[in-house]
N, C-alpha and C positions, 0 to 999 in steps of 0.2 A: 504493500500500500504506500502511495506517495505521501511525503510529509508536507505537501502543500498542494493547492489547486493550481494546475497548469493552464495557462491562457495563451491561445493563438490569436494575436491581435489582427491578423490579416483579413478577417471578415469585416473590419471597419476600415473604410477608405478615407485617408486624409485628403481634404480638399482645402484650397487656399482662396481667399477673397482678394489676394494681390498676386502679381506676377514676379515678385521679388521682395526684398526687404531693404529699406534704405538705411537701417541702423548699422549693419556690418558688425555685429557684436563679437566680442573676443572669443567666445566659445563656439559660435555657430557660423558667423560670416555669411548668413543667408543660404548656407549649404542645404539645409533641410527643406526650406520652402521651395527651392528650385525643382525638387523631385515630386512636388505635390500637384495633383490635378486641379485646374482652375475651376472655381465654383460654377462658372457658366456652362461647363460640360457635364454637370451632375446627372442630367437626364440620360446620358449615354450609359451610365453605370447603375441606374436606379433599379434595373432588373436583377443584376448580379449581387449588388450590395444593398443591405437594408439599414445599415448604420454608417454614419459618416462623422469623422472628426473635422470640425470646421475651424480653421485657423487662418493664419496669414502673416505677412510681414508687418512689423510694428512701425507706426509713425514716430517721429522724434519725441512726441509727447507720451509715448508708451501705449497708445491705443491701437487697436486693430480696426480698420475701417469696414465693419460689417454692414453698416447702414443701408447702402444702396441695394444690397442683395437679400435683405431680410424678407421682403414680400415674396420674392422669387423662391427663396428657400422654404417659406411657409407653404407656397403653392405646391412645390415638389413633395414636401412632407405629406400633405393631405392626399395628393394624387397617387403616391406610391407607398404610403404608410411607412415613412422613413423615421429613423431615430437619429438625433443629433447630440453630439458632445461638442460644445463650444470651448475652445482653448483661448482665453480672452486677453492675454497680455497684461498690461498694467494701467487700466483706465483710471482717470482721476476721480470720476464719479461712478456710482453703480450703473451698469448698462441695463437699465430696466427694460429697454426695448427688446432684449433677448428673451425675456420671460415667456413670451407667447410662441417662441420658436424652439428654444433649447429644451432638451430633455434633461440635460445636466450641464454643469459648467466646471471645467478644469482650470486651475490657475496655479502659476508658479509662485512660490513664496520665499522671501529672504528675511532672515532674522536680523540682518545688519544692512542699513541703508547704504553704507560705504561699499559693501561688496556688490550690491545691486548697481551702484553708480559705476564701479570699475568695469562691470560686465557689459552693461547696456548704455552707460552714459545718461541714465535717467535718474532724476532725484525723486525718490519715493520712500517714505518711512514704512516699516513693517505695519504700523498702525493704519497708515493710509491705504495699504494694500487690503487690509482686513475691512476697512470701512467701505471699500469699493465692492466688496463681495458679500459680506454678511447680510445686508438688507434684501438681497435677491431671493424671491420666493420660488426657487428651483433648487434641485439637488446640487451641492457644490463639493468638489473633491480637490483638496490641496496636494500639490506636488513640490518636493524638494529635490534639487540636484546636489548630491554629495560630491564634494571636491571640485565644485564648479570654478573655484578661483585657482586655476592653473594646477589642479590636482591636489590642492592643499585643503585641509579642514579650516573652516572659517566661521560660518554663521549657523551651522547645522543644528547644534544642540539648542541654541536659543530659539531657532525656528520651530523645532519640535515642541518645546515647552509652550510657546505662544499658541501654536495651532491646537494643542491638546485641550485647551480651554473651550474650544468651539466645535471641534470635529472629532468624530469617532474613528475616522480612517485616514491613512496617510499613504501616498504613493511616493516611493523613494527611487529616483533615477540616479545613475552614476555618470560622472563626467567622462566623456569620450574625447580624447585628443583628435581633432578633426583637421585634415589637410587644408591648407590655404586659409587658415584662421590665425589670429594673433596668438592663440594658445596651441598651435599645432605641435610644438615641440615639448609641451608640458606632459608629465607622466600621468597615467591613470592613477587615481588615488590608491594608496596602500590598502590592501584588502583587510588587514587587521583593523585599520581605522574605520573602514566602511562597516565591518561587522559590529564594531562598538556602537556606531550610530543606529544600526538595526536593533541592537540589544536595548538601547534607550527607547526606541520607538515601541518595541514590544512591551515595555513596562507601562506605557501611557496611552496606547491606542488599541481599540478593539480589532481593527483590521490593519495589517501591515502588508504592503505590496512592494515587490521588486518590479519596477516599471519596465517599459519596453526599451528605454535607453540605458544600456550598460555594455561595457566593452566585450568584444567577441573573443573567441579562441580559448586558450587555457585559462585566462582571467575569468571568463564567464563560467567555465566548468568548476573552477575552484570556488568562486564566490557562491554559486548556487549550492554546491555541496555543503559549504559552511553555514549557509542560511537555513538548512533543513531544521525545522522545528522553531525557527525564529520568525518566519513569515507565513501569512495565510495564502497569498497568491504569488506566483512567479509568472511573469510574462516572458514568452519565448524560452521555455525550459529546454535545456540541452538534450534531455531524454525524449523530447518531442511527445511527451505524454500530456495530451490536451484534454482538459475537462470542460473548458468553456472557450467560446470564440468571441472576438471583438475587443473593443477597448476595455481595459480592466476597470475603469471608473464606473462602468455600468453595473458591476457586480458587488462593489463594496457598499457598506452601510452609509 
């Protein structure tokens, strides 16, 4: 019997409301947005996929410009019975306009405003991130990227403590050194340090998830082995033992 629920995320298709990202952030450099299907093409995929991760490149103010596509997304949702997970960036104000379209909202959280500023060039305190999310009347799932600051531990424990006051679940991703970014030569975070963060999360959250973003190869094998019994869900398990399909955020509390 597996020691966690394995999730194959490929049943949820990531789509973007932009065709790039103007921010060129240190850890991503717009790399991941480039590989996403543009939202205007969603109807081509609506028969094959029933759930979509809706995201996009961030504007310099931290917002993702969903606005012009919301009516279209709602129409597609009703026509094809689709489910949406919106990954929202760092809006200054709660994006209440998403409430009528989103089935859930995923958001990245930083426990230190200086770390967020170094990564994105955006000024936003942890409290401001929470204030932009908590009022929304839709399921919300926080994400933390461990080692996001060039592979080093920085804000993770503070972030866990702050989020545990409001949420029962946490998705933990791991920094991946990505080619052609400012952090391309940074190491993946030390596995011992990563496991300690999961140990802390296990103490204070009902659901702990190893998210879809974590380094491949031997790192992934070793990490998943060491997280046995420490997590409830593993996305992309190396043993390819899948219990559920689609975004992990659909399954947590």
